[in-house]
Each structure stands twice: as C-alpha cells, then as structure tokens.
N, C-alpha and C positions, 0 to 999 in steps of 0.2 A: 227473693222469695216473698209473695205477698198473699199467697192463699194458704189457708190452714189445711187445705186437702192435698197439698204437695206430697210426693212420696217420702221426701226426706223428712218433713215435718211429722207424718203419719208414723214413721218408724220411731223417731225420738219419743212420740207420744206413746207408742206401744211398749216402750221399755219401762214405763212406770209400772207395769203389771208383771208379776213373777211369770205368768204364763208367755208374755212377750220377750221376756229376758232368755227364758229356757229354750224357746222355739228358735230364736235369732242367734243365741250364743253371744249376745251383745249386752254391755252394761252402759249406763249413762253417767257421765260426770258433769258437774255444774260449777262454774267459777273458773276464772283465769289461773288462780294458783294451782287447784286441783289438776287442771288439764295441763298446764306447764310441767307440774311435777311428774305427770305420766308420760309425757312426751320425753322429758329428760332421762327418765328410767329406761328409755328405749321401748315403750309400749306403743305399738301403732294404732292410730286412730282409724274408724272405719268412716266416720264423717263429723265435721264440726260445723255449727250453725252459730253465727254471731249476728246480734241485733244491731239496728241502726245506732242506737245509743252505745252499745258495746264498741262498735268501731271507733268511737270519738274518746273512748277510754285510753289514758297513757299505757295500760297493760296490754292493750291490743297490739302495741308495736313490739312489745316483748313476745307476745305469741307468735307473731310473724318471723321474729329471729330465731324462736326456737324450731318452728317448722322449718325454716330455712336450714338451719344448722343439722336438724334431723334429715335433711333432703327429702322432705315431704312436700310433694307439690302443691300449689295454690288451689287446685280443683277440689282438694279435700274440704275445703272451707267454703261455706256459701253465707251469703248475707241475707237475713230476713227482716221484715219490717217489725217495729216494736210491738205492734198489736198482735202479730203471729207469735211473737217471742213470749209474750205474757201468757199464751195459752200453753207454752211449754214448760216454763219455769216451775220448779217444785219449791222455791223459797219466796218469800214474800218481797224481799229486795235482792232480786237476781243481779248479777253483774253484767248479764248481756251476752253470755256464751254457754253453750251447752254441747256435749260432744258423746258420741257413741264409740266405745272402744271394744275390741273383741276380748272376752273374757279368757284368761289363760287357762288351759286344761292340762292338769298333772297325772301321772299314773305313779310317781314315786318322789322321794325328795331330789329336789334338782338343785343345780349350782346356784348358789346366792352369793352375789358380789364376786363371782368368778371362782367361789370355792366350793368344794363338796362339803357339806355339813359334818363336822366331827362332833361326836358325842352329842347327837341330835336332841333337841327339845320339841316335844308336840304338845300343843294346848288344846284341850277339848273343852268346848261350850256345851254344857249339859243343861238344856232347857232354858237358856238365856233368851227371854222374849223381847226385851227392850233393845231398840236399834241403837241407842245411845251407848249402853253398856257393851253390845256385840262390837260396835266400832272401836270403843276405848280398848277392849281386849285385843283386837286385831292390830291396833296402833302400836300398843305396848308390846305385843308379841314380836312384830317386826322389829321394833326399835331396841328391845333387848335381846335379840339374837334367836329366837325361836325358830325351828325349821319348818314348821306347818301348824296350820289350825285346822281342827275338825268341828263341824257344828252337828250336834245331834239334838232333833226336836227343839231347835232353836229358831229365832227369826230369819228370814231370808238374808244371808249375808252379803248378797249382791244388791239389795234394795237401796235406793238413792239415800236414805237417812243414814244407813250403815255406813255407805262409801263415804259421806260427808264426815262423820264421826271418826272414821278411820283415816282420813285424810288420803284415802285411796291405796292405802297400804295393802289391802287385800288383793291388789292386781300385782303386787311385786314378789309374791312368795306363794307356796302352794296352800291352797284353802279348799277343803272339802266339806260337803254336806252330806250326811250319812244317816242312816237308821241304826238302832242298837243292834239288830240282827247282822249288820254288815260290818259294824265298827271293829270287832276282833280281826277280821280278815284284812282290813284296811291297816290296821296298826301292825300286823304280821308283815304285811307288803313293805311297810315303810320302815319298821324297825327290827324285824326278825322276832324271834320267840322272846328274847331276853331284854325286858325293859322294867323300870321301877315306876309304878304308878303312885302318884300323890294325889289325894283327893281333898280339895280345900272344902271344909266344913265350917260355916258360919255360925253353928251353934255353940261352938267352943266348949262342948261337953266332954270331949275326948281326944285322944291323939297327940300329936306333937306340936309344940311351938314352931311355927314355920321357920323361925330363924336358927333353930338347932338341928333341924332335919338335914339329912346328908344328900345333896342333889349332884354329888360328883361321879356318880356311876356312868356307864357308857350311854345308855339311853334313857331319858326321863319322859314321863307323860304327865302332864298338870292338868287335872279336870277341875274346872270351875262350874259349881251347880247354881241353880237358881237361888236368887236371894230370898224369894218367898217360900220355896219348898225344899230348898237344899239338893245335895246330890241325889240323883236316882238311885234305887235299889240296884238296878242292873249294872251300876259303876263297878261294884265290888268284883264282878266276874271278869273284869277286862284283863286282870293280870294276877300271876300267882304271888307276886311281889307288891304290896300296896301298903300305904300308911295314909292315915288321916291327919291333916294338918290344920291348924287354926292361927289367926292372929289375935294375940292377947290384947284386950282393951284396957286402956288405963283409967277411963271414965265410963259411966254407965251408958253405953251406945249399943243398941241391938245388935248392928253388924254394919260393916262397910258394904256399898253396892258392889256388885260383881266386878265391875271395870275397875274400881279403886282396888279392891282385894287382889284381883289378878296382877294388877302392875306392881304392888308391893312385893308379892310372893316372886314375880318374875325378875325383879331387880336382886333378890337374895340368890335365885337360881344361876343368874348371869354372873354375880360376884363369885359364887363357888366354882363355876365353871370356866 
C-alpha cells in the first residue's frame, strides 16, 4: 500500500480518535510485542499493517509464526510503504507494525483463564485522567487477579497511550466505561447487592491502613480516585458497606500516583484472597 488514501490506512488513522473507535468498535495496537501478545491471548485481529522496514525486523518472523499458529490467514496482514506508515504511527520510534483489533464487549463477569471468577474483585477508576496511570491500573488489575475494571469520568481506556501503558491487558478481561448514574446498576449486575467497597484516599487523614483492612469477603470493589482531587463525593453512595483506606508514608511525600497506589493495594488484596 503506497497511498495514504487507502481504506485500510484511513481506518487505522480513524482509530486515533474516540469517535472513530466508538463507531467502529475497534482499537489500535502498535508494536510487535503488543500485537503478538494479543494474538497469543486469542484476540482476533481485524487488520494488520506492516511497513517495509518492519518486514525486515527479526520480530516480523515471529508475527508470521503467531498468525500461522492462530490459523489466521496472511490476507489479514498488508504491507505499506515507510512513508505511509509514518503517517500512522503514534510513537516517535515505531516498530513498523500496527493493527486494529475488535474491542471485546461484556455484559457480566466472564471466564478468565477458563475459570469463573470466585470472590470477584472490581476496580473503579474515579476521575483518572492520566493515560499512564490508567494503563498501569489496568495492567496491575489484570496481573493481580481483578475480575473487571470500571472507568468513571476517567480518560478513554481504549486510547492508544492507555493500551500501550497497560500492555494491552484491557483486551483480556472486562473493562467498562460508565457514568456515576449507571455505576450502581453495573455493580449490581456484576456482583449482586452484597459487596464491600474500599475507597483509596491519598490524603491519609482518616480510615484504615490498607495493610490491615480485610479484603477476604465474597466480593470486593476497590475505588482509586484522582491524585489531584481525591475520590468523588458520589463514591460514598456506591455501597452500604465501605471503608476508606490509605497507604502510610515513611517519609514526607504528598502521595503516590494513582497507578502506584492501586498496584500496592491490589497486591495486598491478592495476598489476602
């Protein structure tokens, strides 16, 4: 493909915007590792574009093997000139490969790793605007066993920067984007009426030390608020059972960023469960 007006090229470019992603139901992944990991996880690609330089990379052979193993025909993969690819890449030093994958849609907690979630943990991103923090929380949530993530008034969880920061983990388990008005109904659908809400509060002015809180109950919801403004006032109305938790500091640091704080707390939740 040598023209930037090609329909496949225009589709990939359209996925840079939230409107394009919502209308198509597709998300864009860039880089051999991200795309290989998605394919190995069984996620089906819509299309893959590889630059002339990318085809000379030793990682291109691995991509071909992964596609063959997944029984995905070569027609899904198209070559583009380096000039055309530069107009597509979201990174300064792109690896020469970009792909569109269909975004998974969920209505409930699904089987993860072939197992139905037992004692599920749902993580809420409350006003997390930084893509790096959002991606870190998605990656830690998946790696430390959370059953789902819900974004409320946060950045677009399907934006390329979030997907890169999460290493594509958002494609592997349920991720929802909801409003405060819909959040209670979504939690009820996922967990029923009985769940314990833990609100991470970076102010450290009250609540429980995160390491002594009891996360061993049947269903747990962990809410991570914005580093700048803290948890929303509406968070208190999400559950009849709730506790504020904080991470004690040993030295005078204002707070951890949201991604680090979520990872620390999720590690303790996983240990207890």
